[in-house]
C-alpha positions as CSV (number, residue, x, y, z in Angstrom):
1,M,23.6,23.9,31.2
2,T,24.9,20.4,30.8
3,A,24.3,19.6,34.4
4,L,20.8,20.9,34.2
5,G,20.3,18.8,31.0
6,L,21.4,15.7,32.8
7,V,19.1,16.3,35.7
8,L,16.2,16.9,33.3
9,A,17.1,13.7,31.4
10,G,17.1,11.8,34.7
11,L,13.7,13.2,35.6
12,A,12.4,12.2,32.1
13,A,13.8,8.8,32.6
14,G,12.1,8.5,36.0
15,L,8.8,9.5,34.4
16,H,9.2,6.9,31.7
17,V,10.0,4.2,34.4
18,F,6.7,5.2,36.0
19,I,4.9,4.9,32.6
20,F,6.5,1.4,32.3
21,Y,5.0,0.5,35.6
22,L,1.6,1.7,34.6
23,E,1.6,0.0,31.2
24,S,3.5,-3.2,31.9
25,I,2.7,-4.0,35.5
26,S,-0.5,-2.3,36.6
27,W,-2.3,-1.8,33.2
28,T,-5.6,-3.3,34.4
29,T,-5.8,-1.7,37.8
30,P,-8.2,1.1,38.5
31,R,-5.4,3.6,38.9
32,A,-3.8,2.8,35.5
33,R,-7.2,2.7,33.8
34,A,-8.1,6.1,35.2
35,T,-4.7,7.5,34.1
36,F,-5.2,6.3,30.5
37,G,-8.9,6.7,30.4
38,T,-9.7,3.0,29.6
39,S,-12.5,0.8,30.7
40,E,-11.8,-2.6,32.3
41,E,-12.8,-4.3,29.0
42,E,-10.4,-2.0,27.0
43,A,-7.6,-2.6,29.4
44,Q,-8.0,-6.4,29.1
45,A,-8.2,-6.2,25.3
46,T,-5.0,-4.1,25.1
47,K,-3.0,-5.7,27.9
48,S,-0.4,-7.3,25.7
49,M,0.0,-4.1,23.6
50,A,0.4,-2.0,26.7
51,F,2.9,-4.6,28.2
52,N,5.1,-4.2,25.1
53,Q,4.8,-0.4,25.0
54,G,5.7,-0.2,28.7
55,F,9.0,-2.0,28.0
56,Y,9.6,0.4,25.1
57,N,9.4,3.3,27.7
58,L,11.6,1.4,30.1
59,F,14.3,0.9,27.5
60,L,14.3,4.6,26.6
61,A,14.7,5.4,30.3
62,L,17.5,3.0,30.6
63,A,19.4,4.5,27.7
64,A,19.2,7.9,29.3
65,L,20.1,6.7,32.8
66,I,23.0,4.6,31.5
67,G,24.2,7.6,29.5
68,I,24.1,9.8,32.6
69,V,26.2,7.3,34.5
70,V,28.7,6.9,31.6
71,Y,28.9,10.7,31.3
72,L,29.6,11.1,35.0
73,A,32.1,8.2,34.9
74,G,34.3,10.3,32.6
75,T,33.3,9.4,29.1
76,P,31.1,12.3,28.1
77,E,30.9,11.6,24.3
78,I,29.5,8.1,24.8
79,G,27.4,9.3,27.7
80,L,25.8,12.1,25.8
81,T,25.2,9.9,22.9
82,L,23.2,7.5,25.1
83,V,21.3,10.4,26.8
84,F,20.4,12.0,23.5
85,T,19.2,8.6,22.2
86,G,17.0,8.1,25.2
87,V,15.5,11.6,25.6
88,G,15.5,12.3,21.9
89,S,13.4,9.1,21.3
90,M,11.1,10.2,24.2
91,L,10.6,13.5,22.5
92,A,10.0,12.0,19.1
93,A,7.4,9.7,20.6
94,A,5.6,12.7,22.1
95,V,5.6,14.4,18.7
96,V,4.2,11.3,17.0
97,L,1.5,11.0,19.7
98,V,0.3,14.6,19.2
99,A,0.6,14.3,15.4
100,S,-1.4,11.1,15.2
101,S,-3.9,11.9,18.0
102,P,-4.3,15.7,18.5
103,D,-6.9,15.0,21.2
104,L,-4.0,13.5,23.3
105,A,-1.9,16.7,23.2
106,A,-2.0,17.0,27.0
107,S,-0.5,13.5,27.3
108,A,2.1,14.3,24.7
109,L,3.0,17.4,26.6
110,K,3.4,15.4,29.8
111,Q,5.5,12.8,28.0
112,G,7.6,15.2,26.0
113,L,8.2,18.3,28.0
114,L,11.1,17.0,30.2
115,P,12.8,15.4,27.2
116,L,12.5,18.6,25.2
117,L,14.0,20.6,28.1
118,A,16.8,18.1,28.5
119,V,17.6,18.1,24.8
120,A,17.6,21.9,24.7
121,S,19.7,22.2,27.8
122,L,22.3,19.7,26.7
123,L,22.6,21.3,23.3
124,I,23.1,24.7,24.9
125,G,25.7,23.1,27.2
126,I,27.6,21.6,24.2
127,V,27.5,24.8,22.1
128,V,28.5,27.2,25.0
């Protein structure tokens, strides 16, 4: 189950790198605006906030990815700590999103499903 958890964590990290791209690099493009449901005016007004939020997503992805590399390099305790930090924070952010904006439950599910599955798989792998 640990291997599955690491794969799921890698997929979650990849998704969050993509979210970084959308928020920090292409926020005002038609594709990003369509993804997040913002108008051109809203995108311009929130550009600096989205830029910062995108880097938050990138840093969570990096924590998980570095953790996977460290785990595979033979230091599983440190690696899993980093992976849990990354995917656990992704999952917590999804919970906060749905708790603060129930109308964004679909977005929270997209953001949080892979991290949830990664955490569950890794925990099972540790216990079993």
